[in-house]
C-alpha positions as CSV (number, residue, x, y, z in Angstrom):
1,M,-34.5,-76.1,-3.5
2,S,-34.0,-77.0,0.1
3,L,-34.4,-75.4,3.5
4,P,-30.6,-75.0,3.9
5,D,-30.6,-73.1,0.6
6,I,-33.1,-70.5,1.8
7,R,-31.3,-70.1,5.1
8,A,-28.0,-69.7,3.2
9,A,-29.7,-67.1,0.9
10,L,-30.9,-65.1,3.8
11,G,-27.5,-65.3,5.4
12,A,-25.8,-64.0,2.2
13,E,-28.3,-61.2,1.9
14,L,-27.9,-60.1,5.6
15,S,-24.1,-60.2,5.1
16,A,-24.4,-58.0,2.0
17,T,-26.7,-55.6,3.9
18,P,-24.5,-53.5,6.1
19,E,-25.7,-53.4,9.7
20,Y,-24.4,-49.9,10.0
21,Y,-22.9,-46.9,8.1
22,D,-20.2,-44.6,9.3
23,F,-20.4,-41.0,8.2
24,K,-17.8,-38.2,8.8
25,V,-19.0,-35.2,10.7
26,L,-18.4,-31.8,9.2
27,H,-20.2,-29.8,11.9
28,A,-22.5,-30.4,14.9
29,E,-24.6,-27.8,16.7
30,R,-27.2,-27.8,19.4
31,D,-30.7,-26.7,18.4
32,G,-32.6,-26.6,21.7
33,S,-33.2,-30.2,22.8
34,L,-32.1,-31.4,19.4
35,W,-28.8,-31.6,17.5
36,R,-28.1,-30.8,13.9
37,V,-25.2,-32.8,12.5
38,T,-23.9,-31.9,9.0
39,L,-22.0,-34.7,7.3
40,E,-19.0,-34.5,5.0
41,P,-20.2,-35.0,1.4
42,G,-18.8,-38.1,-0.3
43,Y,-17.6,-39.9,2.8
44,V,-19.3,-43.1,4.0
45,F,-18.1,-46.4,5.3
46,A,-20.4,-49.4,5.1
47,E,-19.9,-52.3,7.5
48,G,-17.8,-55.0,5.7
49,Q,-16.9,-52.8,2.7
50,R,-14.0,-50.5,2.0
51,P,-14.5,-46.7,2.0
52,G,-15.3,-45.4,-1.4
53,A,-16.7,-48.7,-2.8
54,A,-19.7,-48.0,-4.9
55,S,-21.8,-50.4,-2.9
56,A,-20.8,-48.5,0.2
57,Q,-22.3,-45.2,-1.1
58,A,-25.2,-45.0,1.3
59,L,-27.3,-42.1,0.3
60,L,-29.0,-40.0,2.8
61,D,-32.8,-39.9,2.4
62,D,-35.9,-40.3,4.5
63,S,-35.5,-44.1,4.7
64,L,-33.0,-43.4,7.5
65,D,-35.7,-41.6,9.5
66,G,-35.9,-43.4,12.8
67,A,-32.5,-45.0,12.6
68,A,-30.4,-45.3,15.7
69,A,-27.2,-43.2,15.8
70,W,-24.1,-44.0,17.9
71,W,-20.6,-42.4,18.3
72,G,-17.6,-43.4,20.3
73,A,-15.6,-40.1,20.5
74,P,-14.9,-37.8,22.2
75,A,-17.4,-39.4,24.5
76,K,-19.7,-42.3,23.8
77,G,-23.3,-41.5,23.1
78,G,-26.4,-42.3,21.1
79,A,-29.5,-40.7,19.7
80,G,-32.5,-41.3,17.4
81,V,-32.6,-39.9,13.9
82,L,-35.7,-37.6,13.9
83,A,-35.2,-36.5,10.3
84,V,-32.8,-36.5,7.4
85,V,-32.4,-33.3,5.4
86,A,-30.8,-34.9,2.4
87,E,-30.3,-31.7,0.4
88,D,-28.1,-30.3,3.2
89,D,-26.4,-33.6,4.1
90,Q,-27.8,-33.1,7.5
91,L,-29.2,-35.3,10.4
92,V,-31.6,-34.0,13.0
93,L,-31.0,-36.0,16.2
94,Q,-33.3,-36.3,19.2
95,N,-32.8,-37.7,22.7
96,A,-29.0,-37.6,22.5
97,S,-27.3,-39.1,25.5
98,S,-24.2,-36.9,25.0
99,P,-23.1,-34.2,22.5
100,P,-22.5,-35.6,19.0
101,P,-18.8,-35.7,17.8
102,P,-17.2,-32.6,16.4
103,A,-15.8,-32.2,12.9
104,G,-13.5,-35.0,11.7
105,N,-15.0,-37.7,13.8
106,L,-17.4,-40.4,12.8
107,I,-21.1,-41.0,13.5
108,R,-22.6,-44.4,13.0
109,L,-26.2,-45.0,11.8
110,Y,-28.0,-48.4,12.3
111,P,-31.0,-48.6,9.9
112,T,-33.8,-51.0,10.7
113,R,-33.1,-54.5,9.4
114,F,-36.5,-55.9,8.4
115,L,-35.1,-59.0,7.0
116,N,-34.2,-60.3,10.4
117,A,-37.8,-61.2,11.1
118,V,-38.0,-63.3,7.9
119,A,-34.7,-65.0,8.8
120,D,-36.1,-65.8,12.3
121,A,-39.2,-67.4,10.8
122,W,-37.1,-69.6,8.6
123,G,-35.1,-70.6,11.6
124,D,-38.2,-72.3,13.1
125,T,-37.8,-75.7,11.4
126,P,-41.3,-77.1,11.8
127,W,-42.8,-73.9,10.4
128,A,-40.2,-73.6,7.7
129,E,-41.0,-77.2,6.5
130,Q,-44.6,-76.2,6.1
131,A,-43.5,-73.2,4.1
132,M,-41.3,-75.3,1.8
133,A,-44.3,-77.6,1.2
134,C,-46.2,-74.7,-0.3
135,L,-43.7,-74.1,-3.0
136,P,-44.9,-76.6,-5.6
137,D,-48.4,-75.2,-5.4
138,L,-47.2,-71.9,-6.9
139,S,-46.4,-73.5,-10.3
140,A,-49.3,-76.1,-10.2
141,P,-52.3,-74.5,-8.4
142,Q,-55.2,-76.8,-7.7
143,P,-58.9,-76.1,-7.9
144,L,-60.5,-75.8,-4.5
145,R,-63.4,-78.2,-3.6
146,H,-66.7,-76.7,-2.5
147,S,-65.6,-73.2,-3.5
148,A,-68.5,-70.9,-4.1
149,P,-68.0,-69.1,-7.5
150,L,-67.9,-65.4,-7.6
151,T,-70.0,-63.8,-10.3
152,G,-69.5,-60.0,-9.7
153,E,-73.3,-59.6,-10.3
154,P,-73.6,-56.3,-8.5
155,F,-70.6,-54.8,-10.4
156,R,-71.9,-54.6,-14.0
157,W,-69.2,-52.1,-14.9
158,L,-66.4,-54.7,-14.6
159,R,-64.4,-55.2,-17.8
160,P,-64.3,-58.7,-19.2
161,A,-60.8,-59.5,-17.8
162,Q,-61.7,-58.1,-14.4
163,R,-64.8,-60.3,-14.3
164,A,-62.8,-63.3,-15.3
165,A,-60.3,-62.6,-12.5
166,L,-62.9,-63.3,-9.9
167,A,-62.5,-67.0,-10.6
168,L,-59.0,-66.9,-9.0
169,S,-60.5,-67.3,-5.6
170,G,-61.3,-70.9,-6.6
171,F,-57.7,-72.0,-6.7
172,S,-55.1,-72.9,-4.1
173,S,-52.8,-70.3,-5.6
174,G,-54.1,-67.6,-7.9
175,F,-52.3,-64.8,-9.8
176,L,-53.9,-61.5,-10.6
177,W,-51.6,-59.8,-13.1
178,G,-52.4,-56.1,-13.3
179,P,-50.3,-54.0,-15.6
180,P,-50.3,-50.2,-14.9
181,G,-53.7,-48.5,-15.1
182,T,-55.7,-51.7,-15.5
183,G,-57.6,-51.3,-12.2
184,K,-55.8,-54.1,-10.3
185,T,-56.6,-52.7,-6.9
186,T,-60.2,-52.1,-7.8
187,T,-60.5,-55.6,-9.1
188,L,-58.9,-57.0,-5.9
189,G,-61.4,-55.0,-3.8
190,V,-64.4,-56.4,-5.7
191,L,-63.0,-59.9,-5.5
192,L,-62.6,-59.7,-1.7
193,A,-65.9,-58.1,-1.2
194,E,-67.6,-60.9,-3.1
195,Y,-65.5,-63.5,-1.3
196,L,-66.7,-62.3,2.1
197,E,-70.3,-62.4,0.9
198,R,-70.1,-65.8,-0.7
199,H,-68.1,-67.4,2.1
200,P,-69.8,-66.1,5.3
201,H,-67.5,-68.0,7.7
202,A,-64.2,-67.4,5.9
203,R,-61.4,-65.2,7.2
204,V,-59.0,-63.2,5.1
205,L,-55.5,-61.7,5.7
206,L,-54.7,-59.0,3.2
207,L,-51.0,-58.0,3.0
208,S,-49.1,-55.4,1.0
209,T,-45.6,-54.0,0.9
210,T,-46.1,-50.5,2.2
211,N,-48.5,-48.8,4.5
212,H,-49.8,-46.7,1.6
213,A,-50.5,-49.8,-0.5
214,V,-52.3,-51.5,2.5
215,D,-54.4,-48.4,2.8
216,L,-55.4,-48.4,-0.9
217,A,-56.2,-52.1,-0.9
218,T,-58.3,-51.9,2.4
219,L,-60.2,-48.9,1.1
220,A,-60.9,-50.7,-2.2
221,V,-62.5,-53.6,-0.3
222,D,-64.7,-51.2,1.7
223,K,-65.7,-49.2,-1.4
224,A,-66.7,-52.5,-3.1
225,L,-68.8,-53.6,-0.1
226,Q,-70.5,-50.2,-0.1
227,K,-71.2,-50.2,-3.8
228,G,-72.4,-53.8,-3.6
229,R,-74.8,-52.8,-0.8
230,R,-73.3,-55.1,1.7
231,E,-73.3,-52.7,4.6
232,P,-73.1,-55.3,7.5
233,L,-69.8,-56.7,6.2
234,R,-68.1,-53.3,6.2
235,T,-67.5,-53.4,10.0
236,T,-65.8,-56.9,9.6
237,V,-62.9,-55.3,7.7
238,Q,-60.0,-53.9,9.9
239,R,-56.8,-52.1,9.0
240,L,-54.2,-53.1,11.6
241,G,-51.0,-51.3,12.4
242,T,-50.6,-47.7,13.3
243,R,-48.8,-46.3,10.3
244,F,-51.9,-45.7,8.2
245,D,-52.8,-42.4,6.5
246,A,-55.5,-41.2,8.8
247,A,-56.9,-38.6,6.4
248,A,-57.6,-41.4,3.9
249,Y,-60.1,-43.0,6.3
250,E,-62.4,-39.9,6.7
251,G,-65.9,-41.3,6.6
252,R,-64.5,-44.8,6.8
253,E,-63.3,-44.8,10.4
254,H,-64.9,-48.2,11.0
255,L,-61.9,-49.8,9.2
256,L,-59.5,-48.7,12.0
257,P,-59.0,-50.6,15.3
258,T,-60.7,-48.0,17.5
259,Q,-64.2,-46.8,18.4
260,D,-62.8,-43.3,19.0
261,R,-63.6,-41.5,15.8
262,D,-62.4,-38.2,17.3
263,L,-59.0,-39.9,17.8
264,I,-58.7,-40.6,14.1
265,A,-59.7,-37.1,13.2
266,R,-57.1,-35.7,15.5
267,L,-54.4,-38.0,14.0
268,A,-55.4,-37.0,10.5
269,R,-55.1,-33.3,11.4
270,A,-51.8,-33.9,13.1
271,E,-50.3,-35.8,10.2
272,A,-51.5,-33.1,7.7
273,S,-49.6,-30.5,9.7
274,R,-46.1,-32.0,9.5
275,P,-43.6,-29.2,9.4
276,A,-40.6,-29.0,7.1
277,S,-37.5,-31.1,8.2
278,R,-35.5,-27.9,8.6
279,D,-37.8,-26.7,11.4
280,A,-36.4,-29.1,13.9
281,H,-38.3,-27.9,17.0
282,A,-41.7,-28.0,15.2
283,L,-40.8,-31.4,13.8
284,K,-40.0,-32.8,17.2
285,A,-43.2,-31.5,18.7
286,W,-45.1,-32.9,15.8
287,A,-43.5,-36.3,16.0
288,D,-44.2,-36.6,19.7
289,R,-47.8,-35.6,19.2
290,V,-48.3,-38.2,16.4
291,A,-46.5,-40.9,18.4
292,S,-48.8,-40.3,21.4
293,L,-51.9,-40.6,19.2
294,R,-50.7,-43.8,17.6
295,D,-49.9,-45.3,21.0
296,E,-53.6,-45.0,21.9
297,L,-54.5,-47.0,18.8
298,R,-51.9,-49.8,19.3
299,A,-53.5,-51.3,22.4
300,S,-56.7,-52.5,20.7
301,S,-55.1,-54.2,17.6
302,L,-54.8,-57.8,19.0
303,K,-58.5,-58.0,20.1
304,V,-59.5,-56.7,16.7
305,L,-57.4,-59.3,14.9
306,Q,-59.2,-62.0,16.8
307,R,-62.7,-60.9,15.9
308,C,-62.5,-59.4,12.4
309,R,-63.1,-61.3,9.1
310,L,-60.6,-59.4,7.0
311,A,-57.5,-58.0,8.5
312,S,-55.0,-56.0,6.6
313,M,-51.4,-55.1,7.4
314,T,-47.9,-54.8,5.8
315,T,-45.9,-57.9,4.9
316,T,-43.2,-56.6,7.3
317,R,-45.7,-56.4,10.2
318,A,-46.9,-59.9,9.3
319,A,-43.3,-61.2,9.6
320,F,-42.7,-59.5,12.9
321,T,-46.0,-60.7,14.3
322,L,-46.0,-64.2,12.8
323,K,-46.2,-65.9,16.2
324,T,-49.4,-63.9,17.1
325,L,-50.9,-64.7,13.7
326,R,-50.2,-68.4,14.1
327,E,-51.8,-68.5,17.5
328,L,-55.1,-67.4,16.0
329,S,-55.6,-71.1,15.1
330,P,-54.6,-73.2,18.2
331,D,-55.2,-76.5,16.4
332,G,-52.4,-76.0,13.9
333,E,-54.7,-75.4,10.9
334,P,-54.1,-72.3,8.8
335,P,-55.8,-69.4,10.7
336,F,-57.0,-67.8,7.4
337,D,-59.0,-69.2,4.6
338,L,-57.5,-66.8,2.1
339,L,-54.1,-65.1,2.3
340,V,-53.7,-62.2,-0.2
341,F,-50.5,-60.6,-1.2
342,D,-51.0,-57.2,-2.9
343,E,-48.1,-55.7,-4.8
344,A,-46.8,-59.3,-4.7
345,S,-44.0,-58.7,-7.3
346,Q,-42.2,-56.7,-4.6
347,V,-42.4,-59.4,-2.0
348,S,-39.4,-61.8,-2.2
349,L,-40.1,-65.5,-2.7
350,A,-38.6,-66.3,0.7
351,H,-40.8,-63.7,2.4
352,A,-44.0,-64.8,0.7
353,L,-43.3,-68.5,1.3
354,V,-42.7,-68.2,5.0
355,L,-46.2,-66.5,5.4
356,M,-48.0,-68.9,3.0
357,P,-48.9,-71.5,5.7
358,L,-51.1,-68.9,7.3
359,G,-53.7,-69.4,4.5
360,K,-55.6,-72.4,3.1
361,A,-55.5,-70.6,-0.3
362,R,-53.3,-67.8,-1.6
363,L,-53.8,-65.0,-4.1
364,F,-51.0,-62.9,-5.5
365,A,-51.9,-59.6,-7.1
366,G,-49.3,-57.4,-8.8
367,D,-47.2,-57.0,-11.9
368,P,-44.0,-58.9,-12.5
369,Q,-43.0,-56.4,-15.2
370,Q,-42.7,-53.6,-12.6
371,L,-40.2,-53.2,-9.7
372,G,-39.4,-56.3,-7.8
373,S,-38.0,-56.9,-4.3
374,V,-34.7,-55.2,-3.4
375,Q,-31.8,-57.6,-3.2
376,R,-28.2,-56.6,-2.5
377,S,-26.2,-59.9,-2.5
378,E,-24.7,-61.3,-5.7
379,D,-25.0,-64.8,-4.2
380,R,-26.7,-67.2,-6.5
381,L,-29.1,-68.5,-3.8
382,A,-29.9,-64.9,-2.7
383,R,-30.9,-64.1,-6.3
384,R,-33.1,-67.2,-6.4
385,W,-35.0,-66.7,-3.2
386,L,-34.7,-62.9,-2.5
387,G,-34.4,-61.4,-6.0
388,R,-37.5,-63.2,-7.3
389,S,-41.1,-63.1,-6.3
390,A,-43.9,-65.7,-6.3
391,F,-44.7,-64.5,-9.9
392,A,-41.4,-66.2,-11.0
393,E,-43.1,-69.5,-10.2
394,M,-46.4,-68.6,-11.8
395,P,-47.8,-71.0,-14.4
396,R,-47.4,-69.7,-18.0
397,G,-51.2,-69.8,-18.5
398,G,-54.3,-71.5,-17.4
399,P,-57.3,-70.6,-15.2
400,A,-55.2,-69.7,-12.1
401,V,-53.7,-66.7,-13.9
402,A,-55.7,-63.6,-14.9
403,L,-54.1,-60.8,-17.0
404,L,-55.9,-57.5,-16.9
405,D,-55.4,-56.2,-20.5
406,E,-57.3,-52.9,-20.6
407,Q,-55.9,-49.7,-19.1
408,S,-57.5,-46.3,-18.6
409,R,-54.6,-44.3,-17.3
410,M,-52.3,-43.5,-20.2
411,A,-53.0,-41.6,-23.4
412,P,-53.0,-44.0,-26.3
413,P,-49.5,-43.2,-27.5
414,I,-48.0,-43.6,-24.0
415,G,-50.0,-46.8,-23.5
416,E,-49.0,-48.2,-26.8
417,L,-45.3,-47.5,-26.0
418,V,-45.6,-49.3,-22.6
419,S,-47.6,-52.1,-24.1
420,Q,-45.1,-52.9,-26.9
421,L,-42.0,-52.4,-24.8
422,F,-43.1,-54.5,-21.8
423,Y,-46.2,-56.5,-22.4
424,D,-45.8,-57.9,-26.0
425,G,-48.6,-55.6,-27.2
426,A,-51.2,-57.2,-24.9
427,L,-52.1,-54.0,-23.1
428,R,-54.6,-51.6,-24.8
429,V,-56.7,-48.6,-23.9
430,A,-60.1,-49.6,-22.4
431,D,-63.1,-49.2,-24.7
432,D,-64.9,-47.1,-22.1
433,A,-62.0,-44.7,-21.9
434,R,-61.7,-44.3,-25.6
435,A,-65.4,-43.5,-25.8
436,S,-65.2,-40.8,-23.1
437,A,-64.8,-37.3,-24.4
438,A,-63.9,-36.1,-20.8
439,W,-61.1,-38.8,-20.6
440,Q,-59.7,-37.7,-24.0
441,A,-59.8,-34.0,-23.0
442,K,-57.8,-34.6,-19.8
443,R,-55.1,-36.1,-22.0
444,A,-55.0,-33.4,-24.6
445,R,-53.4,-30.4,-22.9
446,T,-50.5,-28.1,-23.9
447,L,-47.3,-28.1,-21.8
448,G,-45.1,-25.1,-22.7
449,D,-44.1,-25.6,-26.3
450,I,-45.3,-29.2,-26.3
451,G,-48.6,-29.3,-28.2
452,A,-51.8,-30.9,-26.9
453,D,-51.5,-33.7,-29.5
454,I,-47.9,-34.6,-28.4
455,H,-47.9,-37.2,-25.6
456,V,-44.3,-38.4,-25.7
457,H,-41.7,-35.7,-26.0
458,V,-37.9,-36.1,-26.0
459,H,-35.9,-33.2,-24.6
460,R,-32.4,-33.5,-25.8
461,V,-29.6,-32.5,-23.4
462,K,-26.0,-32.1,-24.5
463,A,-24.3,-33.2,-21.3
464,D,-24.0,-36.8,-20.1
465,G,-24.4,-37.4,-16.4
466,G,-21.7,-38.9,-14.1
467,W,-20.9,-40.0,-10.6
468,V,-20.0,-37.1,-8.3
469,A,-18.5,-38.1,-4.9
470,A,-19.7,-34.9,-3.2
471,E,-23.3,-35.7,-4.3
472,R,-23.0,-39.4,-3.4
473,G,-24.3,-40.5,-6.7
474,P,-24.8,-39.8,-10.4
475,V,-26.0,-36.2,-11.2
476,R,-26.6,-34.0,-14.3
477,R,-27.0,-30.3,-13.8
478,E,-28.1,-29.5,-17.3
479,S,-31.2,-31.7,-17.1
480,A,-31.9,-30.5,-13.5
481,E,-31.9,-26.9,-14.8
482,A,-34.1,-27.8,-17.8
483,I,-36.6,-29.5,-15.6
484,T,-36.8,-26.6,-13.2
485,E,-37.4,-24.2,-16.2
486,L,-40.1,-26.4,-17.6
487,L,-41.9,-26.7,-14.3
488,A,-41.6,-22.9,-13.6
489,Q,-43.2,-22.2,-17.0
490,A,-46.0,-24.7,-16.5
491,L,-46.9,-23.2,-13.2
492,A,-46.6,-19.6,-14.4
493,S,-49.0,-20.4,-17.2
494,G,-51.8,-21.1,-14.7
495,E,-52.8,-24.1,-16.7
496,W,-51.1,-26.6,-14.4
497,Q,-51.2,-27.2,-10.7
498,P,-48.2,-28.6,-8.7
499,N,-50.0,-31.9,-8.0
500,E,-50.4,-32.6,-11.7
501,L,-46.6,-32.7,-12.3
502,I,-44.1,-35.3,-11.1
503,V,-40.4,-35.6,-11.7
504,L,-38.8,-39.1,-11.7
505,T,-35.2,-40.2,-11.7
506,P,-33.5,-43.5,-10.8
507,F,-31.0,-41.8,-8.5
508,R,-31.4,-40.1,-5.1
509,A,-28.5,-37.8,-5.8
510,Q,-30.2,-36.4,-8.9
511,R,-33.5,-36.1,-6.9
512,A,-31.7,-34.1,-4.3
513,L,-30.1,-31.8,-7.0
514,I,-33.5,-31.2,-8.7
515,R,-35.1,-30.4,-5.3
516,Q,-32.3,-27.9,-4.6
517,R,-32.9,-26.2,-8.0
518,L,-36.7,-26.0,-7.4
519,R,-36.1,-24.5,-4.0
520,A,-33.6,-22.0,-5.3
521,R,-36.2,-20.9,-7.9
522,G,-38.8,-20.5,-5.3
523,L,-41.2,-23.1,-6.7
524,P,-43.7,-24.8,-4.4
525,E,-42.4,-27.6,-2.1
526,S,-45.5,-29.5,-3.0
527,L,-44.0,-30.3,-6.4
528,R,-43.2,-34.0,-6.4
529,V,-39.6,-35.1,-7.1
530,S,-39.1,-38.8,-6.5
531,T,-36.9,-41.8,-7.3
532,V,-38.7,-44.3,-9.5
533,H,-38.7,-46.9,-6.7
534,R,-40.7,-44.5,-4.5
535,A,-43.2,-43.7,-7.3
536,Q,-44.6,-47.2,-8.0
537,G,-48.3,-47.0,-7.4
538,S,-48.6,-43.3,-8.2
539,E,-49.7,-41.5,-11.3
540,A,-49.9,-37.9,-12.7
541,P,-51.0,-36.1,-15.8
542,V,-47.3,-35.1,-16.5
543,V,-44.2,-37.2,-15.9
544,L,-40.7,-35.8,-16.4
545,F,-38.2,-38.6,-16.5
546,D,-34.5,-37.8,-16.0
547,P,-32.2,-40.9,-16.2
548,A,-29.3,-38.6,-15.1
549,D,-26.7,-41.1,-16.3
550,G,-28.0,-43.9,-18.5
551,S,-24.5,-45.5,-18.6
552,Q,-24.6,-46.5,-14.9
553,P,-24.2,-50.3,-14.3
554,F,-27.4,-50.1,-12.2
555,L,-29.3,-49.3,-15.4
556,R,-28.1,-52.3,-17.5
557,D,-30.0,-55.3,-16.3
558,E,-33.5,-56.7,-16.5
559,A,-34.5,-54.9,-13.3
560,A,-33.7,-51.6,-15.0
561,Q,-36.3,-52.4,-17.7
562,R,-38.9,-52.8,-15.0
563,L,-37.8,-49.5,-13.5
564,L,-38.3,-47.9,-16.9
565,N,-41.7,-49.4,-17.2
566,V,-42.7,-47.9,-13.8
567,A,-41.3,-44.5,-14.9
568,L,-43.1,-44.3,-18.2
569,S,-46.4,-45.8,-17.0
570,R,-47.0,-43.2,-14.3
571,A,-48.0,-40.6,-17.0
572,Q,-51.6,-39.9,-18.0
573,A,-51.2,-37.2,-20.6
574,K,-47.6,-36.1,-21.1
575,L,-44.3,-38.0,-20.9
576,V,-41.2,-35.9,-21.2
577,L,-37.8,-37.7,-21.4
578,F,-34.5,-35.8,-20.8
579,V,-32.0,-37.7,-22.9
580,S,-28.4,-37.2,-23.9
581,A,-26.6,-39.1,-26.7
582,A,-25.1,-41.5,-24.2
583,D,-28.5,-42.1,-22.6
584,A,-30.0,-42.8,-26.0
585,A,-27.3,-45.4,-26.9
586,G,-27.4,-47.1,-23.5
587,P,-29.2,-50.4,-22.8
588,L,-31.9,-48.7,-20.7
589,L,-33.3,-46.3,-23.3
590,A,-32.0,-47.6,-26.7
591,P,-35.0,-49.7,-27.5
592,L,-37.4,-46.9,-26.5
593,M,-35.5,-44.3,-28.6
594,Q,-35.3,-46.7,-31.6
595,R,-39.0,-47.3,-31.4
596,L,-39.8,-43.6,-31.3
597,R,-37.5,-43.0,-34.2
598,L,-39.1,-45.7,-36.3
599,A,-42.6,-44.6,-35.4
600,G,-41.8,-41.3,-37.2
601,D,-40.3,-43.1,-40.2
602,T,-42.8,-42.8,-43.1
603,R,-40.9,-45.1,-45.5
604,A,-42.7,-48.0,-47.0
605,A,-41.3,-51.4,-45.8
606,T,-39.7,-53.5,-48.5
607,P,-40.3,-57.3,-48.1
608,L,-37.1,-58.9,-47.0
609,L,-37.9,-61.8,-49.3
610,A,-37.6,-59.5,-52.3
611,L,-34.2,-58.2,-51.1
612,A,-33.1,-61.8,-50.6
613,R,-33.6,-62.6,-54.3
614,Q,-31.1,-59.9,-55.3
615,P,-27.3,-60.8,-55.6
616,G,-26.2,-58.1,-53.1
617,F,-28.1,-59.6,-50.2
618,P,-27.9,-58.9,-47.2
619,A,-25.7,-55.8,-47.8
620,N,-28.5,-54.3,-50.0
621,A,-30.8,-54.4,-46.9
622,L,-28.6,-52.2,-44.7
623,G,-30.4,-49.1,-43.7
624,Q,-33.6,-50.2,-45.4
625,R,-37.1,-50.3,-43.8
626,V,-38.1,-54.0,-44.3
627,S,-40.8,-56.4,-43.4
628,A,-40.1,-60.0,-42.5
629,G,-43.2,-62.0,-41.9
630,R,-45.1,-60.4,-39.1
631,H,-42.1,-58.3,-38.1
632,D,-41.2,-54.8,-39.4
633,G,-38.1,-52.7,-38.8
634,E,-34.8,-51.4,-40.1
635,V,-31.7,-53.3,-40.9
636,V,-28.9,-51.6,-38.9
637,R,-25.9,-54.0,-39.0
638,V,-24.5,-56.8,-41.2
639,S,-21.8,-59.2,-39.9
640,P,-18.4,-59.0,-41.6
641,D,-19.0,-62.4,-43.3
642,G,-22.5,-61.6,-44.3
643,Q,-24.0,-64.6,-42.6
644,Q,-26.0,-62.6,-40.2
645,F,-27.6,-59.2,-39.9
646,W,-29.6,-57.3,-37.3
647,M,-33.0,-55.6,-37.6
648,V,-34.4,-53.1,-35.2
649,N,-38.0,-54.1,-34.6
650,A,-40.3,-51.2,-35.1
651,R,-42.7,-52.5,-32.5
652,T,-40.3,-53.2,-29.6
653,G,-37.2,-51.1,-30.6
654,A,-35.1,-54.2,-29.8
655,E,-32.5,-55.6,-32.2
656,Q,-33.3,-59.0,-33.8
657,L,-30.7,-61.3,-35.2
658,I,-31.6,-62.7,-38.6
659,D,-29.9,-65.6,-40.4
660,T,-28.9,-64.8,-44.0
661,A,-29.0,-68.4,-45.2
662,F,-32.6,-68.9,-44.1
663,W,-33.8,-66.0,-46.2
664,R,-31.7,-67.0,-49.2
665,Q,-33.2,-70.5,-49.1
666,R,-36.7,-69.1,-48.9
667,A,-36.0,-66.9,-51.9
668,K,-34.6,-69.9,-53.8
669,D,-37.6,-72.0,-52.9
670,G,-39.9,-69.3,-54.2
671,G,-40.9,-67.8,-50.9
């Protein structure tokens, strides 16, 4: 664990992250001052990788909005990507210096490489050495001297685990572990509101991974200050950056770095009027109008940073503006008393560490059982420093770790499924939710033929999905059609609104296919169809999950289980799974399907000890529902020599290996 190791890890990751992608042009046409470039499906060349390699299959989506485009023939030129119309394999280009290439030629896209800022920070040796010195504190946090305890006195509605979490501010590194639906963001808001009150001279830097997450966390602090009747402190909280959701700050404009409230209102109205990507001219005018309004905001950010007590921004912005943040403390001391990482499980260890010297104490809020940071390189060091978060260094227990264990999002059967599969049964429905008739009623609604009392439903499909080059990824048309039909029926019934339904899939190609089917059916564009990665942090009464192709290598590792956790735990009332035979047998869904199967198994469990006393053991246990100590399940396999057998655990759906000799000896000894 050395500085050269981290630099090597960053180098490996940057090498594995193509600096550019070449796409083949199928057609290019002028559209006023813009250009529409249609790309040949299935063709992409990623820098440093051979054409056709799976890792080179860059999929077009809105992550490429704002990328730089370049071409070398027939005449050199460049442009900015105004929008990507993924369903049509189309780019909308603005400010082109020459006509884009015609059919058969290549166009190159340069996406933004955010990791460069992190690598530059680690290249500053004195600062990097300070960052490395912070590493041991993650696994061995220390109590802070003279830290005023937070009681949460004004917030009597806090659940026990939420109240206990307030003590995290008293440690050099604290971990707020918030599984889905447990109120992690609310808890964080209360903690920071209390911290500002109890530490009147302290300064806080609040970071999160996306602009949306920063907005949610900042608003949570302001709401807690308001509910705690701490009005003077509300103006000391400032949301920096210009990529915020202006509409979310209606009535809370004091959080934004401007005194011009009319400017915020105009920005909110402009953002809300974004036209469809296909209307290129309207989109161009809209983008120019929003950019102009944001430029007016940008100028005041630095002065605000110098005077506010709590500043919030994205982790990416913090890396890009690290020099400015360091200069807030000219004496070399950390400029902030408390540095907070929200959604910290998505921040790589290398990224978090290089920012940690900014704070005298650090707090990490998130869930290590949900999606982590994106890492491309297979390099060992890259996996160590970029594929893991600060939660990987978290102590196994102790007062510096707080697990929120009550959730009020998911109906009990969904919550129990998530709890047993991903949290060792520690997550439960909150007492106040169970006692609420209104809460229960919102989770007891009919969806088509799925009754109000059915919360987890498996829709069987005959076809297995597969990779389709023309679609640039795995797709399955049967499940796309089934989803479209179910959504159409739900909306036609009048019992469901588009914002209550969300479709999730691991693959962008399947997302594009489903969107095409919905559009062809004339269903509202407001229906949400998202990849699971984009859905973390969201929720909806109904979640339709389509794995598309459960046999893909992408869905076979530990990260895939975290992806599944995110997909299942978005649902409040109904979870509908579209599953083929191959999906059910694959590593992603097999435990879930086994657990659902055994949950419907009404057979009484035979004690394994009783079977072990019989001469035919363990063959006599095959196919039986058995109990073994505190475990319960079904014996599904016996080794050829009879020395071992496997039981599917009814609680987790996972297979457990059991030693035959151990149980024979217990039976011999009398149990």
